[in-house]
C-alpha positions as CSV (number, residue, x, y, z in Angstrom):
1,M,17.6,-18.0,-31.4
2,D,14.3,-19.1,-33.1
3,W,11.4,-16.9,-31.8
4,M,9.0,-19.6,-32.8
5,E,10.3,-21.6,-29.9
6,F,8.5,-19.1,-27.8
7,G,5.4,-19.3,-30.0
8,L,5.4,-15.9,-31.7
9,D,6.0,-15.1,-35.3
10,G,5.6,-11.8,-37.1
11,V,1.9,-12.2,-37.9
12,D,1.2,-13.1,-34.3
13,A,3.1,-10.1,-33.1
14,V,1.1,-7.8,-35.3
15,R,-2.1,-9.4,-34.1
16,V,-1.1,-8.9,-30.4
17,V,-0.3,-5.2,-31.0
18,V,-3.5,-4.6,-33.0
19,S,-5.6,-6.4,-30.4
20,C,-4.1,-4.3,-27.6
21,V,-4.7,-1.0,-29.5
22,V,-8.3,-2.0,-30.3
23,F,-9.1,-3.0,-26.7
24,Y,-7.4,0.1,-25.3
25,V,-9.5,2.4,-27.5
26,G,-12.6,0.3,-26.8
27,I,-12.0,0.7,-23.0
28,I,-11.6,4.4,-23.4
29,L,-14.8,4.7,-25.4
30,L,-16.7,2.6,-22.9
31,L,-15.5,4.6,-20.0
32,R,-16.6,7.8,-21.8
33,I,-20.0,6.3,-22.3
34,F,-20.5,4.9,-18.8
35,G,-18.7,7.7,-17.0
36,Q,-15.5,8.3,-15.1
37,R,-16.8,6.8,-11.9
38,T,-17.0,3.3,-13.6
39,L,-13.6,2.2,-12.3
40,S,-13.1,4.7,-9.5
41,N,-13.3,3.6,-5.9
42,L,-14.1,0.0,-6.6
43,S,-15.9,-1.8,-3.9
44,S,-15.4,-5.5,-3.3
45,F,-18.6,-6.1,-5.2
46,D,-17.1,-4.2,-8.2
47,L,-13.7,-5.9,-8.1
48,A,-14.9,-9.4,-9.3
49,P,-16.3,-8.1,-12.7
50,V,-13.2,-6.0,-13.2
51,I,-10.9,-9.0,-12.7
52,A,-13.1,-11.1,-15.0
53,I,-13.0,-8.3,-17.7
54,G,-9.2,-8.2,-17.4
55,A,-9.0,-12.0,-17.9
56,I,-11.3,-11.9,-20.9
57,I,-9.4,-9.0,-22.5
58,G,-6.0,-10.7,-21.8
59,R,-7.1,-14.0,-23.3
60,A,-8.5,-12.2,-26.4
61,I,-5.3,-10.2,-26.9
62,L,-3.0,-13.2,-26.4
63,G,-4.9,-15.7,-28.5
64,D,-5.5,-19.4,-28.1
65,T,-2.1,-20.3,-26.6
66,P,-0.6,-17.4,-24.6
67,T,3.2,-17.3,-24.8
68,L,5.8,-15.5,-22.9
69,V,6.8,-13.3,-25.8
70,A,3.2,-12.5,-26.6
71,G,2.6,-11.5,-23.0
72,V,5.6,-9.3,-22.9
73,L,4.7,-7.7,-26.2
74,A,1.1,-7.1,-25.0
75,L,2.3,-5.6,-21.8
76,A,4.7,-3.3,-23.6
77,T,2.0,-2.2,-26.0
78,M,-0.4,-1.4,-23.2
79,L,2.3,0.6,-21.4
80,V,3.1,2.5,-24.5
81,L,-0.6,3.3,-25.1
82,Q,-0.9,4.4,-21.5
83,A,2.1,6.7,-21.8
84,L,0.7,8.1,-25.1
85,S,-2.7,8.8,-23.5
86,G,-0.9,10.6,-20.6
87,Y,1.1,12.6,-23.1
88,S,-2.2,13.5,-24.9
89,R,-3.2,15.7,-21.9
90,R,-0.9,18.3,-23.4
91,F,-3.0,18.6,-26.5
92,G,-6.5,20.1,-26.0
93,M,-8.5,18.2,-28.6
94,L,-6.8,14.8,-27.8
95,A,-7.2,15.3,-24.1
96,K,-11.0,15.9,-24.6
97,V,-11.3,12.6,-26.4
98,V,-9.3,10.6,-23.8
99,Y,-10.3,12.3,-20.5
100,S,-13.8,13.2,-19.3
101,P,-14.3,16.8,-18.1
102,A,-14.9,17.7,-14.5
103,V,-18.6,18.0,-13.6
104,V,-20.2,20.1,-10.8
105,L,-22.5,17.9,-8.7
106,M,-23.4,20.5,-6.1
107,A,-23.5,24.2,-6.5
108,G,-23.8,25.7,-3.1
109,S,-26.4,23.7,-1.2
110,E,-28.2,22.7,-4.4
111,I,-27.7,19.1,-5.6
112,L,-27.6,19.1,-9.4
113,T,-29.6,16.0,-10.1
114,D,-29.1,16.4,-13.9
115,N,-25.4,16.2,-13.4
116,L,-25.7,13.3,-11.0
117,A,-27.6,11.4,-13.6
118,R,-25.1,12.4,-16.4
119,T,-22.2,11.1,-14.4
120,H,-23.8,8.0,-12.9
121,V,-23.3,9.2,-9.3
122,D,-26.2,8.5,-7.1
123,H,-27.5,10.7,-4.2
124,D,-26.3,8.3,-1.5
125,E,-22.8,8.2,-2.9
126,L,-22.7,12.0,-2.9
127,V,-24.0,12.2,0.7
128,A,-21.4,9.6,1.8
129,K,-18.6,11.7,0.2
130,L,-19.9,14.8,2.0
131,R,-19.8,13.0,5.3
132,S,-16.3,11.7,4.7
133,A,-15.3,15.3,3.9
134,G,-16.6,16.4,7.3
135,I,-19.6,18.2,6.0
136,R,-22.4,18.4,8.6
137,N,-25.0,20.2,6.5
138,F,-25.5,21.2,2.9
139,G,-25.1,24.9,3.9
140,E,-21.3,24.3,4.4
141,V,-20.8,23.3,0.7
142,A,-19.5,25.8,-1.9
143,C,-19.5,23.1,-4.5
144,V,-18.9,19.4,-5.1
145,I,-17.0,18.3,-8.3
146,L,-16.6,15.0,-10.0
147,E,-13.0,15.3,-11.2
148,S,-11.8,13.9,-14.6
149,T,-10.0,11.2,-12.5
150,G,-13.4,9.9,-11.2
151,Q,-12.7,11.2,-7.7
152,I,-15.1,13.6,-6.0
153,S,-13.8,16.9,-4.5
154,V,-15.7,18.9,-1.9
155,I,-15.0,22.6,-1.6
156,R,-16.3,24.3,1.6
157,R,-17.9,27.7,1.8
158,G,-16.0,30.5,3.5
159,A,-13.8,32.0,0.9
160,P,-14.2,33.2,-2.7
161,I,-13.6,30.5,-5.3
162,D,-10.8,31.4,-7.9
163,E,-12.2,31.1,-11.4
164,E,-9.3,28.8,-12.4
165,M,-10.5,26.2,-9.8
166,L,-13.7,25.8,-11.9
167,A,-12.2,26.2,-15.3
168,D,-13.7,23.8,-17.9
169,A,-16.0,22.1,-15.3
170,I,-19.4,21.3,-16.7
171,G,-21.9,23.3,-14.6
172,A,-19.4,25.8,-13.2
173,H,-21.7,28.7,-14.1
174,R,-24.1,27.4,-11.4
175,V,-21.6,27.7,-8.5
176,P,-21.9,30.7,-6.3
177,R,-18.6,32.6,-6.5
178,E,-18.7,34.1,-3.0
179,G,-17.6,30.7,-1.7
């Protein structure tokens, strides 16, 4: 079988793999710069740019004339990179490069505006998350944490907070431990 019938030679294959790696690393870096909320909980307004970005990246990776083999190779490369980044969670230094740390957004009833700004979470979004967690007033909150996944967790007052629950979270020292 002649692979050129499918439009991919060795040089093109290397270009596809290198392009995938460069875009993957670039996306990780951009997400670190713009924060873990960038792609979390996409609204319909956010979905259009994400689709457009995906189309642009896909076109750039596959080149002028996308082929079946190039597409399969690009997909396989992206899946391998995703598996490797998941595996990197086991190694402290690598995990810190790939994954953003958890950040405390509220410590007790105090909203940490410096951490809201750092994570690109706005006040209205925080209040909406509190409402969806069934919080009726700020006094019910032990802490609110932006997780490394981009999700927001709300922990209610009422019981002491185990130290492990706040381990490595930026701003954990500001959370009242009595719960």
